[in-house]
BAKEFI-472949 format. One record per residue (C-alpha): z, y, x; residue number from 1. Coordinates in pm, whole numbers, always signed. Example, Ala and Ser with C-alpha at 12.3 -4.5 7.8 and 13.67 -1.06 7.14 Angstrom:
2
+780;-450;+1230;1
+714;-106;+1367;2
end
This chain:
274
+477;+3147;+374;1
+148;+3140;+207;2
+120;+3527;+138;3
+409;+3504;-162;4
+426;+3183;-232;5
+615;+2922;-48;6
+493;+2587;+122;7
+573;+2284;-20;8
+589;+2395;-379;9
+365;+2446;-640;10
+335;+2743;-926;11
+248;+2788;-1261;12
-95;+3014;-1296;13
-479;+3028;-1292;14
-574;+2935;-953;15
-833;+3229;-949;16
-512;+3431;-945;17
-306;+3241;-743;18
-538;+3230;-456;19
-627;+3636;-479;20
-287;+3643;-316;21
-315;+3437;-84;22
-427;+3521;+295;23
-780;+3464;+461;24
-790;+3088;+602;25
-452;+3000;+537;26
-486;+2616;+477;27
-649;+2356;+688;28
-798;+2127;+403;29
-847;+2183;+1;30
-852;+1881;-219;31
-943;+1966;-587;32
-1074;+1772;-890;33
-1173;+2085;-1105;34
-1225;+2057;-1473;35
-1591;+1938;-1497;36
-1709;+2187;-1803;37
-1735;+1888;-2059;38
-1501;+2132;-2280;39
-1381;+1810;-2415;40
-1053;+1961;-2389;41
-920;+2322;-2405;42
-819;+2353;-2037;43
-1214;+2183;-1945;44
-1438;+2478;-1878;45
-1666;+2518;-1563;46
-1534;+2660;-1239;47
-1651;+3009;-1171;48
-1859;+3109;-862;49
-1566;+3318;-788;50
-1310;+3028;-786;51
-1520;+2862;-503;52
-1579;+3145;-355;53
-1199;+3212;-320;54
-1176;+2822;-179;55
-1396;+2888;+91;56
-1225;+3211;+174;57
-849;+3046;+143;58
-1005;+2750;+348;59
-976;+2781;+761;60
-1343;+2782;+921;61
-1266;+2428;+1066;62
-1126;+2260;+749;63
-1285;+2048;+494;64
-1297;+2114;+143;65
-1303;+1753;-65;66
-1456;+1820;-438;67
-1409;+1534;-680;68
-1636;+1469;-967;69
-1943;+1271;-1076;70
-2260;+1319;-882;71
-2402;+1548;-1164;72
-2169;+1823;-1111;73
-2126;+1784;-701;74
-2514;+1822;-706;75
-2455;+2136;-969;76
-2178;+2270;-727;77
-2303;+2229;-374;78
-2478;+2582;-412;79
-2161;+2735;-368;80
-2136;+2560;-6;81
-2389;+2735;+134;82
-2369;+2753;+509;83
-2121;+2440;+526;84
-2225;+2047;+586;85
-2196;+1768;+368;86
-2028;+1576;+638;87
-1940;+1279;+351;88
-1991;+1174;+54;89
-1764;+926;-72;90
-1802;+642;-346;91
-1497;+570;-562;92
-1516;+272;-708;93
-1250;+233;-999;94
-1291;-150;-1030;95
-1066;-167;-1273;96
-1157;+73;-1561;97
-1515;+63;-1683;98
-1562;+392;-1925;99
-1875;+314;-2163;100
-2121;+570;-2134;101
-2493;+658;-2253;102
-2697;+421;-2001;103
-2513;+276;-1739;104
-2156;+185;-1776;105
-1955;+401;-1530;106
-1708;+280;-1269;107
-1730;+495;-1008;108
-1663;+893;-898;109
-1736;+1071;-634;110
-1608;+1299;-349;111
-1828;+1532;-156;112
-1713;+1688;+180;113
-1814;+1972;+299;114
-1734;+2129;+678;115
-1886;+2219;+988;116
-1916;+1926;+1147;117
-1951;+1548;+1056;118
-1697;+1468;+1338;119
-1388;+1675;+1100;120
-1398;+1312;+900;121
-1156;+1114;+1073;122
-1312;+770;+1012;123
-1133;+597;+1294;124
-814;+719;+1143;125
-862;+551;+796;126
-904;+189;+866;127
-1008;-104;+626;128
-956;-440;+643;129
-1232;-665;+865;130
-1441;-884;+602;131
-1370;-1232;+632;132
-1707;-1322;+676;133
-1778;-1061;+984;134
-1857;-1326;+1218;135
-2060;-1533;+1069;136
-2378;-1332;+1159;137
-2285;-1377;+1541;138
-2191;-1719;+1520;139
-2530;-1758;+1349;140
-2714;-1607;+1612;141
-2531;-1757;+1890;142
-2634;-2120;+1758;143
-3031;-1994;+1752;144
-3102;-2127;+2118;145
-2913;-2471;+2111;146
-3168;-2578;+1863;147
-3454;-2366;+2034;148
-3743;-2633;+2080;149
-3978;-2418;+2345;150
-3956;-2633;+2685;151
-3737;-2480;+2924;152
-3611;-2175;+2682;153
-3262;-2061;+2843;154
-3296;-1783;+2518;155
-2995;-1942;+2358;156
-2771;-1931;+2684;157
-2872;-1562;+2772;158
-2779;-1496;+2428;159
-2446;-1641;+2394;160
-2329;-1479;+2688;161
-2417;-1156;+2605;162
-2238;-1185;+2265;163
-1922;-1324;+2484;164
-1964;-1008;+2706;165
-1999;-813;+2382;166
-1701;-904;+2265;167
-1521;-852;+2510;168
-1583;-508;+2551;169
-1586;-423;+2199;170
-1259;-601;+2098;171
-1147;-558;+1712;172
-910;-281;+1636;173
-532;-394;+1529;174
-562;-175;+1196;175
-907;-261;+1088;176
-1225;-157;+1101;177
-1353;+200;+1044;178
-1395;+344;+701;179
-1704;+300;+497;180
-1813;+599;+223;181
-1728;+316;-63;182
-1351;+303;-150;183
-1266;+13;-382;184
-921;+156;-538;185
-810;+84;-876;186
-731;+361;-1123;187
-388;+403;-1256;188
-314;+265;-1595;189
-649;+170;-1627;190
-864;+81;-1973;191
-607;+47;-2286;192
-299;+170;-2097;193
-433;+509;-2017;194
-188;+627;-2247;195
+62;+554;-1985;196
-103;+799;-1726;197
+104;+1147;-1637;198
-243;+1320;-1651;199
-556;+1227;-1849;200
-680;+1260;-1496;201
-468;+1151;-1262;202
-560;+966;-923;203
-399;+709;-783;204
-205;+738;-460;205
-382;+537;-254;206
-680;+759;-276;207
-542;+1080;-251;208
-321;+899;+98;209
-661;+763;+219;210
-851;+1136;+200;211
-561;+1327;+312;212
-573;+1089;+613;213
-965;+1122;+679;214
-945;+1544;+633;215
-635;+1636;+783;216
-383;+1545;+1063;217
+40;+1560;+1082;218
+217;+1881;+1012;219
-156;+2035;+864;220
-179;+2245;+521;221
-345;+2092;+215;222
-412;+2311;-91;223
-475;+2164;-452;224
-545;+2438;-703;225
-573;+2197;-992;226
-281;+2001;-885;227
-195;+1826;-1258;228
+45;+1545;-1227;229
+120;+1634;-853;230
-30;+1342;-686;231
-201;+1528;-385;232
+120;+1685;-309;233
+332;+1354;-354;234
+59;+1181;-76;235
+82;+1492;+149;236
+466;+1491;+134;237
+446;+1117;+260;238
+237;+1165;+540;239
+401;+1458;+688;240
+192;+1705;+596;241
+294;+2045;+444;242
+134;+2095;+98;243
+64;+2416;-187;244
-78;+2383;-523;245
-115;+2510;-862;246
-139;+2469;-1270;247
-213;+2666;-1543;248
-9;+2400;-1705;249
+389;+2505;-1727;250
+466;+2137;-1798;251
+234;+1926;-1578;252
+393;+2195;-1279;253
+744;+2060;-1371;254
+673;+1727;-1410;255
+485;+1735;-1067;256
+794;+1881;-895;257
+1009;+1641;-1076;258
+784;+1362;-966;259
+804;+1499;-608;260
+1165;+1479;-593;261
+1184;+1160;-730;262
+976;+1021;-416;263
+1114;+1159;-162;264
+1468;+1024;-329;265
+1318;+695;-347;266
+1202;+688;+25;267
+1523;+836;+182;268
+1752;+530;-29;269
+1479;+304;+130;270
+1483;+453;+476;271
+1901;+381;+434;272
+1862;+15;+370;273
+1651;-64;+667;274
end
């Protein structure tokens, strides 16, 4: 239980009212994509200082708070995270969705990670494919000595020997390299297909999957105070995390719970086929 609320559930209500009923330091990680205060929609109002204070209160002292937004909003909200460190700043490159905006065309969104130590970002647990060109610089460096014109120089041999020794000590991880702070993940139903989204600001499962693995471990409780269409809950459920969320819209809450149940059913059917 999380105060009066059950784990693995989504409740209808204003996040501030919901969080005030939650105990101190009851969640391991908070992930939120709050309204940006643009007022383009009825619910798009600037988050209040009280809301940020409650998010900090319910998140454990050794937990991580991940906040999504654009640099303009994230820099403004940084004032509410005093005594915490900015342990990561991720650029989500939405390469399939270009938003025509004043100035440069926007093709990314940012995620700020707030915590106590950079070690809380488990980069070694979130791997990315190696670049196909990663070995070209090593190959090129190893060839230099072969064409060295200095008389009696054994620079090339020593360099190649050192590279060979280093490759034995630092063999490639089978799951890929440690992740960087630039995540190239397509947005769901981008461009002219945006009407097909379950929520105007719906995030891709792949993005939340990666983010949850980065800032939590199996069995942790992940909280999303603006859960919308439930992507955070779906990803957390798949990864063996406990989860909890809320949203002011009863329609979105019902949609999110249906989505979670459908995803569980699909996974159980796939498991039976294996």
